[in-house]
LOLOTOR-415752 format. One record per residue: residue number from 0; x negated, y negated, z of N, C-alpha, C in turn. Coordinates in steps of 0.02 Angstrom, whole numbers, always signed. Each point is the difference from the previous one (the first is absolute). Last residue first. Example, Ala and Ser with C-alpha at 12.3 -4.5 7.8 and 13.67 -1.06 7.14 Angstrom:
residues 2
   i    n_x    n_y    n_z   ca_x   ca_y   ca_z    c_x    c_y    c_z
   1   -642   +112   +354    -42    -59     +3    +39    -55    +37
   0    -15   +286     -4    +45    -59     +0    -45    -60     +0
end
This chain:
residues 319
   i    n_x    n_y    n_z   ca_x   ca_y   ca_z    c_x    c_y    c_z
 318  +2296  -1598   +678    +36    -25    +59     -6    +46    +58
 317    -29   +112   -239    -16    -68    +23    +43    -20    +60
 316    -71   +259    -44    +48    -49    -26    -16    -70    +26
 315   -194   +187    -36    +52    -17    +49    +47    -53    -30
 314   -131   +181   -156     -9    -63    +35    +58    -14    +48
 313    -82   +253    -59    +40    -54    -30     -7    -64    +39
 312   -195   +186    -19    +55    -17    +44    +41    -55    -33
 311   -208    +90    -85    +60    +33    -25    +61    -15    +42
 310   -218    -84    +55    +13    -21    -68    +65    +28    -27
 309    -81    +61   +216    +21    -71     -2    +18    -22    -70
 308    -87   +218    +32    +68     -6    +29    +25    -71     -4
 307   -221    +42    -67    +47    +29    -48    +72     -7    +25
 306   -172    -68   +145     +5    -46    -57    +49    +26    -52
 305    -50   +137   +184    +39    -58    +22    +10    -49    -57
 304   -139   +187    -36    +70    +21     +6    +45    -58    +20
 303   -232    -37     -6    +26     +9    -68    +74    +20     +3
 302   -112    -21   +206     +9    -65    -33    +27     +8    -71
 301    -51   +196   +122    +55    -37    +33    +13    -66    -34
 300   -186   +129    -69    +63    +29    -23    +60    -37    +30
 299   -217    -58    +75    +11    -22    -69    +67    +25    -26
 298    -65    +75   +211    +13    -72     +2    +14    -27    -69
 297    -65   +225    +20    +68     -9    +25    +18    -74     +3
 296   -222    +69    -60    +49     +7    -54    +72    -12    +24
 295   -249    -49    +83    +66     -8    +31    +55     +5    -53
 294   -232    +39    -58     -3     +8    +73    +69     -3    +33
 293    -33    -26   -243    -29    +63    +23     +8    +11    +74
 292    +74   -201    -97    +38    +53    -33    -25    +68    +24
 291   -120   -188    +67    +62     +6    +38    +44    +55    -30
 290   -204    -61   -106    -14    +37    +62    +65    +10    +40
 289     +2   -130   -201     -4    +72    -12    -10    +39    +65
 288   +132   -233     +5    -69    +21    -11     -2    +76     -7
 287   +218   -145    -71    -29    +39    +55    -74    +13    -16
 286   +238   -156    -77    -70    +16    -11    -28    +35    +62
 285   +250    -69   -138    -33    +21    +62    -72    +18    -18
 284   +215   -151   -117    -63    +35     -6    -27    +15    +70
 283   +245    -74   -151    -37     +5    +62    -67    +35    -13
 282   +151   -153   -180    -20    +66    +24    -33     -6    +68
 281    +76   -189   -135    +55    +34    +34    -17    +70    +24
 280   -137   -183   -106    +41    +35    -49    +57    +39    +31
 279   -160   -112   +136    +39    -49    -36    +47    +33    -50
 278   -158   +135   +116    +55    -22    +44    +45    -49    -36
 277   -192    +66   -113    +46    +57     +6    +60    -19    +43
 276   -174   -154    -21    +37     +5    -62    +50    +57     +3
 275   -150    -28   +179    +52    -52     +1    +43     +5    -63
 274   -188   +140    +15    +52    +23    +44    +57    -51     +3
 273   -189    -61   -119    +35    +54    -35    +57    +27    +42
 272   -142   -158    +97    +42    -31    -50    +40    +52    -39
 271   -158    +76   +157    +55    -32    +34    +48    -32    -51
 270   -199    +97    -79    +46    +52    +24    +61    -31    +33
 269   -172   -145    -66    +34    +28    -59    +50    +53    +20
 268   -138    -91   +168    +50    -49    -21    +39    +26    -60
 267   -181   +129    +75    +53     +1    +51    +56    -48    -20
 266   -192     +0   -132    +38    +61    -11    +58     +5    +49
 265   -148   -178    +28    +38     -8    -62    +42    +61    -15
 264   -147     +3   +186    +57    -44    +12    +42     -8    -63
 263   -154   +205    +86     +1    -46    -57    +63    -43     +6
 262    -71   +187   +143     -9    -68    +25     -2    -51    -56
 261   +123   +258    +43    -54    -37    -32     -2    -70    +28
 260   +103   +276    +47     +3    -72    +10    -58    -33    -36
 259   +129   +235    -77    -46    -27    +50     +8    -74     +6
 258   +144   +145   -134    -55    +46    +15    -48    -26    +52
 257   +271    -42    -35    -64    -34    -10    -56    +46    +23
 256   +262    +30    -95    -47    +25    +50    -68    -29    -15
 255   +276    -65    -55    -70     +3    -23    -43    +23    +58
 254   +278    -10    -88    -49    +15    +53    -69     +2    -31
 253   +272    -98    -54    -66    +20    -22    -44    +12    +60
 252   +282    -25    -72    -53     +4    +51    -64    +24    -32
 251   +244    -23    -74    -44    -57    -14    -55     -6    +53
 250   +174   +174    -29     -5    -41    +61    -41    -63    -11
 249    +29   +155   -177    +68    -13    +24     +0    -45    +61
 248   -210    +75    -92    +34    -50    -41    +69    -17    +27
 247   -231    +80   +109    +67    +26     +4    +45    -51    -36
 246   -278    +54     -2    +56    -45    -14    +65    +39     +4
 245   -295     -2    +45    +63    +36     +7    +57    -50     -8
 244   -228    -65    -47    -11    +69    +20    +65    +40     +1
 243    -38   -205   -172     +8     +7    +72     -3    +74    +17
 242    -94   -171   -211    +30    +64    +20     +3     +2    +76
 241     -6   -198   -216    -31    +28    +60    +37    +65    +17
 240    -29   -204   -209    +27    +65    +20    -40    +26    +60
 239    +44   -264    -72    -49    +53     +1    +32    +65    +25
 238    +96   -229    -18     +9    +42    -58    -48    +59     -3
 237    +31   -168   +177    -44    -24    -54     +7    +41    -63
 236   +120    +52   +204    +21    -66    -23    -43    -29    -55
 235     +6   +267    +17     +1    -52    +51    +17    -67    -31
 234    +66   +263    -62    -30    -60    -29     +4    -56    +52
 233    -12   +285    +21    +38    -62    +13    -38    -57    -35
 232     +9   +297    +20    -25    -63    -29    +46    -58    +18
 231    -57   +233   +143    +52    -32    -39    -26    -66    -28
 230    -96   +202   +131    -35    -43    -47    +50    -34    -47
 229   +135   +175   +111    -71    -13    +16    -33    -40    -55
 228   +261    +46   +121    -38     -3    -63    -71    -19    +17
 227   +126   +125   +196     +0    -62    -37    -26    +10    -71
 226   +135   +172   +179    -63    -12    -36     +5    -66    -39
 225   +139    +45   +231     +4    +11    -72    -66    -18    -35
 224     -6    +88   +248    +15    -64    -31     +3    +11    -75
 223    -55   +158   +193    +62     +3    -38    +23    -69    -24
 222   -209    +69   +116    +51    -35    +38    +66     -7    -38
 221   -191   +111    -97     +3    +27    +68    +57    -31    +41
 220    -46    -77   -222    +26    +69     -1    +10    +25    +71
 219   -101   -211    -24    +70     -2    -20    +31    +70     +0
 218   -232    -18    +41    +39    -27    +56    +74     -1    -17
 217   -149    +56   -170     +6    +55    +48    +41    -21    +61
 216    -51   -165   -158    +48    +48    -27    +11    +59    +47
 215   -166   -157    +56    +66    -30     +7    +54    +47    -27
 214   -226    +62    -24    +19     +3    +70    +71    -27    +10
 213    -95    -22   -211    +18    +70    +11    +21     +9    +73
 212    -84   -208    -59    +67     +9    -29    +24    +72    +11
 211   -218    -51    +67    +47    -35    +44    +72     +7    -27
 210   -181    +81   -128    +16    +45    +54    +50    -32    +48
 209     +5    -78   -254    -47     -3    +56    +23    +48    +54
 208   +121    -38   -205    -68    -12    -23    -51     +1    +56
 207   +269    +89    -87    -44    -21    +55    -71     -6    -24
 206   +184    +78   -141    -19    -70     +0    -42    -23    +58
 205    +84   +227    -73    +58    -44     +6    -17    -73     +6
 204   -166   +173     -7    +34     +1    -64    +60    -47     +0
 203   -115    +31   +201    -42    -37    -47    +33     -4    -69
 202   +106   +130   +164     +3    -71    +18    -41    -42    -48
 201    -12   +233    -23    +66    -25    -22     +7    -74    +16
 200   -192   +110    +77     -2     -7    -73    +66    -28    -25
 199    -10    +50   +227    -43    -57    -15     -4    -12    -75
 198   +114   +190    +77    +38    -60    +15    -41    -62    -17
 197   -106   +209    -21    +52     -8    -50    +41    -63    +10
 196   -161    +59   +162    -33    -20    -62    +52    -13    -55
 195    +79    +84   +205    -25    -68     +8    -32    -25    -65
 194    +69   +226     +9    +58    -46     +0    -23    -73     +4
 193   -165   +171    +13    +31     -2    -67    +57    -51     -1
 192   -177    +72   +173    +30    -67    -10    +35     -6    -68
 191   -153   +206     -2    +13    -39    +61    +24    -70    -18
 190    +45   +198   -174    -56    -41    +25    +21    -37    +63
 189   +125   +156   -153    -10    +14    +72    -56    -42    +30
 188    +67     -8   -236    +61    -10    +40     -9    +11    +75
 187   -149    -56   -221    -16    +25    +67    +60    -10    +47
 186     -7    -71   -232    -38    +63     -4    -10    +33    +68
 185   +102   -217    -30    +46    +54    -18    -35    +67     -6
 184   -125   -201    +39    +37    +22    +59    +45    +59    -16
 183   -115   -105   -178    -45    +38    +42    +38    +27    +60
 182   +120   -139   -142    -17    +62    -36    -47    +43    +41
 181    +57   -217    +79    +55    +47     +8    -16    +67    -34
 180   -153   -177    -27     +1    +22    +69    +54    +53    +11
 179    -10   -104   -209    -59    +43    +10     -2    +28    +70
 178   +168   -157    -51    +11    +62    -37    -57    +49     +9
 177    -15   -217    +88    +44    +41    +42    +15    +66    -35
 176   -233   -112    -59    +70    -18     -6    +42    +44    +46
 175   -266    -84    +24    +44    +57    -13    +71    -26     -5
 174   -179   -152    +28    -42    +59    -11    +41    +63    -16
 173    +54   -244    +61     +5    +21    -69    -42    +62    -16
 172    +44   -119   +215    -61    -18    -35     -2    +25    -73
 171   +186    +48   +146     -9    -73     -1    -60    -19    -43
 170    +42   +232    +42    +48    -30    -46    -12    -75     -8
 169   -131   +120   +154    -14    +27    -66    +46    -31    -52
 168    +38    -53   +227    -60    -32    -26    -17    +24    -71
 167   +178   +102   +120    +17    -68    -21    -59    -35    -31
 166    -35   +214    +93    +43     +5    -59    +16    -70    -27
 165   -119    +10   +200    -42    +23    -55    +41     +5    -64
 164   +112    -57   +202    -43    -54    -24    -44    +21    -58
 163   +136   +159   +113    +40    -44    -43    -42    -56    -29
 162   -109   +141   +152    +20    +38    -59    +40    -44    -48
 161    -61    -86   +210    -58     +3    -44    +17    +38    -65
 160   +165     -6   +165    -10    -66    -28    -60     -2    -47
 159    +48   +197   +122    +49    -11    -53    -11    -67    -33
 158   -214   +112   +112    +65    -25    +21    +46     -7    -60
 157   -220    +93    -24    +11    +11    +72    +69    -20    +23
 156    -59    +93   -254     -9    -59    +42    +18    +14    +73
 155    +18   +150   -200    -54     +9    +48     -8    -58    +49
 154   +163     -1   -178    +13    +61    +39    -52     +9    +55
 153    -28   -176   -153    +58    -14    +43    +16    +61    +44
 152   -171    +22   -162    -21    -43    +55    +57    -17    +47
 151    +46   +124   -198    -39    +39    +48    -19    -42    +61
 150   +109   -113   -172    +46    +48    +31    -37    +43    +51
 149   -129   -152   -126    +46    -36    +44    +47    +48    +36
 148   -149    +84   -165    -36    -20    +60    +46    -35    +50
 147    +83    +58   -213     -9    +60    +41    -34    -19    +66
 146    +24   -174   -153    +67    +23    +20     -6    +62    +45
 145   -197    -85    -96    +23    -41    +56    +70    +22    +22
 144   -163   +185   -105    +30    -63    -23    +27    -39    +60
 143   -203   +164    +50    +69     +5    -23    +23    -68    -26
 142   -261    +74    -14    +50    -19    +49    +70    +13    -28
 141   -297    +38    -37    +69     +9    -22    +48    -16    +56
 140   -232   -130    +16    +21    +70     -7    +72     +6    -25
 139    -47   -118   -120    -62    +23    +33     +1    -25    +72
 138   +203    +62   -200    -40    -50    +35    -62    +31    +29
 137   +261    +51   -120    -71     +7    -15    -38    -56    +34
 136   +232   +107    +87    -27    -60    -32    -74    +11    -13
 135   +239   +157    +46    -73     -8     +7    -23    -61    -40
 134   +224    +94     +3    -13    -30    +66    -74    -13    +12
 133    +86   +111   -195    +21    -69     -3     -3    -35    +67
 132    -55   +234    -24    -49    -41    -35    +21    -74     +0
 131    +87   +149   +204     +2     +5    -74    -47    -51    -32
 130    +27   +118   +238    -35    -60    -23     -3     +4    -77
 129   +103   +145   +227    +18    -29    -65    -40    -63    -12
 128    -14   +129   +200    +15    +55    -46    +16    -26    -69
 127   -162   -101   +209    +61     -8    -40     +8    +60    -45
 126   -145   -101   +240    +12    +49    -52    +63    -18    -39
 125   -190   -156   +143    +68    +24     -4     +6    +51    -57
 124   -196   -143   +168    +14    +43    -56    +73    +25     +5
 123   -162   -216    +96    +57    +43    +13    +16    +39    -64
 122   -221   -145   +125    +33    +28    -60    +60    +40    +23
 121   -171   -218   +103    +35    +64     +7    +35    +20    -65
 120   -217   -152    -27    +63     -5    +36    +33    +68     +7
 119   -267    -62    -14    +52    +33    -38    +65     -4    +38
 118   -219    -72    +80    +22    -45    -54    +51    +32    -47
 117   -100   +121   +189    +36    -60    +24    +25    -47    -55
 116    -27   +265    -56    -45    -52    +26    +40    -62    +20
 115   +114   +246    +15    -21    -48    -51    -46    -52    +30
 114    +98   +271    +43    -22    -62    +31    -30    -45    -54
 113   +182   +168    -90    -63     +5    +38    -18    -67    +31
 112   +252    +95    -55    -49    -49    -22    -65     +9    +40
 111   +218   +169    -75    -41    -25    +56    -55    -45    -29
 110   +169   +134   -118     +7    -73     +1    -40    -31    +57
 109    -41   +239   -151    +23    -30    +63     +4    -75     -6
 108    +32   +174   -208    -51    -39    +35    +30    -31    +63
 107   +106   +137   -179     -7    +26    +68    -49    -41    +42
 106   +172    -66   -217    -69    +12    +21     -3    +23    +72
 105   +202    -67   -113    -19    +69    -14    -72    +14    +21
 104   +106   -218    +14    +20    +45    +54    -24    +71    -12
 103   -126   -229    -90    +51    +50    -19    +15    +48    +58
 102    -79   -253    +53    -31    +60    -28    +55    +51    -16
 101    -50   -284    +65    +48    +53    -14    -37    +59    -31
 100    -64   -227   +168    -18    +43    -57    +50    +57     -5
  99    -66   -257   +130    +49    +54     -8    -13    +37    -65
  98   -136   -164   +191     +2    +18    -71    +46    +61     -6
  97    +48   -172   +203    -49    +49    -23     +3     +8    -75
  96    -11   -216    +33    -13    +63    +36    +66    +29    +26
  95    -13   -210   -119    -46    +42    -38    -12    +69    +32
  94   +229   -163     +2    -59    +16    +40    -46    +47    -39
  93   +160   -177   -130     +4    +63    +37    -64    +12    +39
  92    +56   -185   -161    +30     -8    +66     +5    +63    +41
  91     +3     -4   -277    -37    -37    +51    +37     +1    +66
  90    -27   +150   -249    +46    -24    +52    -41    -32    +56
  89    -95   +113   -197    +12    -72     -3    +47    -27    +52
  88    -97   +229    -35    +38    -17    -60    +18    -74     -5
  87   -113    +94   +188    -45     +6    -57    +36    -17    -65
  86   +129     +5   +195    -47    -55     +3    -48     +2    -59
  85   +150   +179    +25    +36    -61    -18    -46    -61     +0
  84    -85   +207    +74     +9     -1    -73    +36    -63    -22
  83    -23    +29   +231    -66     -6    -31     +5     -4    -75
  82   +193    +41   +134    -19    -71     +0    -68    -10    -32
  81    +90   +230    -69    +29    -44    +50    -23    -72     -7
  80   -168   +175   -103    +73     -1     +3    +23    -52    +51
  79   -221   +125   -156    +19    -52    +47    +75     -7     -3
  78    -95   +235    -70    +15    -67    -25    +11    -48    +58
  77   -108   +269    -76    +23    -48    +50    +10    -69    -33
  76    -83   +218    -95    +65    -28    -18    +28    -46    +54
  75   -199   +143    +89    +24     +1    -69    +71    -28     -5
  74   -126    -77   +222     -8    +57    -45    +35     -7    -67
  73    -44   -141   +213    +64    +36     -3     -2    +58    -50
  72   -186   -148    +23     +6    +40    +60    +64    +42     -2
  71    -36   -156   -170    -45    +57     -8     +3    +47    +61
  70   +124   -202     +9    +27    +44    -52    -44    +62     -9
  69    -73   -167   +152    +62    +30    +24    +28    +50    -51
  68   -191   -128    -57    -17    +50    +51    +63    +36    +24
  67    +26   -180   -149    -26    +59    -33    -17    +55    +51
  66    +69   -207    +85    +55    +33    -34    -23    +64    -36
  65   -162   -137   +105    +43    +31    +50    +57    +39    -33
  64   -138   -130   -137    -34    +61    +22    +40    +36    +54
  63    +75   -208    -79     +8    +49    -53    -34    +66    +19
  62    -23   -183   +150    +68    +26     -2     +8    +53    -54
  61   -243    -21    +99    +47    -50    -26    +70    +32     -3
  60   -215    +72   +166    +50    +16    -51    +41    -61    -20
  59   -260    -12    +84    +66    +10    +28    +50    +10    -56
  58   -247    +72    -65    +32    -58    +32    +66    +18    +32
  57   -166   +134   -139     -5     +4    +73    +30    -60    +36
  56    +37   +168   -237    -35    -61    +21     +1     +1    +76
  55   +128   +159   -132    -64     -5    -35    -32    -69     +9
  54   +169   +164   +151     -2    -67    -29    -69     -9    -31
  53   +164   +230    +69    -62    -38     +0    +11    -70    -29
  52   +133   +238   +111     +8    -65    -34    -63    -41     +8
  51    +36   +222   +101    +22     +7    -69     +7    -65    -39
  50     +1    -15   +260    -16    +63    -32    +29     +2    -71
  49    -42   -239    +74    +26    +55    +41    -16    +64    -38
  48   -108   -198    -61    +58    -31    +34    +34    +49    +46
  47   -258    -33    -95    +51    +53     +6    +58    -30    +40
  46   -189   -134   -162    +31    +13    +66    +46    +61     -5
  45   -237    -98   -142    +70    +18     +1    +24     +7    +72
  44   -218    -63    -34    +26    -30    -62    +76    +11     -4
  43   -162    +78   +176    +50    -53    +11    +18    -38    -63
  42   -142   +201    +33    -35    -63    -10    +48    -60     +7
  41    +83   +222    +22    -55     -4    +47    -36    -67     -5
  40   +173    +52   -155    +27    -11    +67    -56    -11    +51
  39    -57    +55   -222    +30    -67     +1    +27    -16    +70
  38    -83   +217    -34    -54    -49     +1    +27    -71     +1
  37   +148   +181    -26    -23     -5    +70    -56    -51     +6
  36    +76    +47   -216    +52    -35    +38    -21     -9    +73
  35   -138   +127   -137     -5    -70    -17    +52    -41    +37
  34     +3   +235    +24    -59    -29    +32     -7    -74    -15
  33   +172   +127   -105    +15    -13    +71    -60    -32    +35
  32    +19    -43   -263    -12    +58    +45    +18    -19    +71
  31   +132   -115   -201    -70     +0    +23     -8    +59    +48
  30   +204    -21   -112    -38    -44    -44    -74     -6    +20
  29   +173   +126   +117     +8    +21    -69    -46    -38    -47
  28    +14    -50   +231    -41    +59    -11    +11    +31    -69
  27   +125   -193    +73    -71    -16     -3    -42    +61    -18
  26   +232    +29    +34    -13    -38    -61    -75    -15     -7
  25    +71   +104   +198     +5    +46    -57    -14    -36    -66
  24    +12   -126   +200    -61    +39     -2     +0    +47    -61
  23   +145   -218    -26     +0    +58    +44    -68    +35     -6
  22    +37   -269    -33     +6    +63    -35     +0    +57    +51
  21     -9   -293    -48    +21    +53    +46     +8    +64    -40
  20    -52   -218    -96    -57    +23    +40    +17    +56    +48
  19   +157    -99   -157    -23    -53    +45    -56    +23    +46
  18   +102   +123   -188    +29    +12    +66    -28    -47    +53
  17    -68     -8   -232    +72    +11     -5    +33     +7    +69
  16   -241    -21    -20    +34    -61    -23    +76     +8     +3
  15   -132   +187    +48     -8    -49    +53    +36    -65    -18
  14    -11   +165   -164    +45    +21    +54     -3    -50    +57
  13   -150    -32   -178    +69    -15    -20    +50    +19    +55
  12   -227    +54    +32     +8    -73     +0    +72    -19    -17
  11    -59   +226    -17     +5    -21    +70    +11    -75     +5
  10    -43    +95   -210    +68    +16    +22    +11    -21    +72
   9   -189   -138   -122    +15    +71     +9    +73    +10    +19
   8   -115   -207   -152    +22    +21    +66    +17    +74     +1
   7    -79   -157   -180    -40    +58    +20    +22    +27    +68
   6   +102   -196   -102     +5    +56    -48    -38    +62    +20
   5    +78   -162   +200    -27    -11    -66     +5    +61    -45
   4   +170    -73   +211    -62    +35    -17    -21    -12    -72
   3   +136   -181   +144    +15    +57    -43    -65    +34    -19
   2    +29   -137   +232    -20     -7    -69    +18    +63    -39
   1   +135    -94   +220    -54    +44    -21    -15    -11    -74
   0   +104   -162   +201    +13    +24    -68    -60    +41    -22
end
């Protein structure tokens, strides 16, 4: 935590404070002479991070300094974007690298990244022709809003699953509504993965709350299984309201996707008792681990289809 400059602080002191100690050579030379700046470097009071970017101290880079270095390196009107901006906005569980930065498409500046010191993570620069004011979030350094960051990050993600996961995470953690996400997506009809992102937003708006549920809905579409009700409310034997991942009411079939295994015996027993209550009430329940829905969707689809067929089959005559 940097100390707030005192009443007699210079403009340079304030700039160093506001930018976490990172500044461009041009900024420094506007406030002190080039010779004085070179003197700080020669005496190891300052570091040169790369051409045009200075650190007004000589230690290893902190995260806030890495972010400032990336934005200043990208040039005028650059903003943190994608997963980086989402993380700075409060979204958790995302990889810190690379640092993603958005720059205006009208600028002629090259996107080539100079050689960086070992304590600086990789940087990825992206151009945009549209960054309206309501997509900009005031911050240090400046960044895009989480809704814009999630849509950009999904388009830039390495895999479709990572893209859908970023959209779902932004919604699950209460950082962006489906309306905000849809409004950003509608501005970019040709964005990469537009259909996938739109489907993911629609699934979240329809009640899906986890990536495993979104995987299940995608499985149903792919294997032509009727769409279930999502996050359907049920009252268990104790009168407590619970929600199931998928419910086919006509077939009295419920499907739950378990995100992982646990060794908590009490939780395991509670899950078993809840499943028993569903069976006692006359409904069928199928449970699948999330990894199976992803790795062997055909197996899961076969069982769901068989359960639906069994439920809708007329009972055999007695005798």
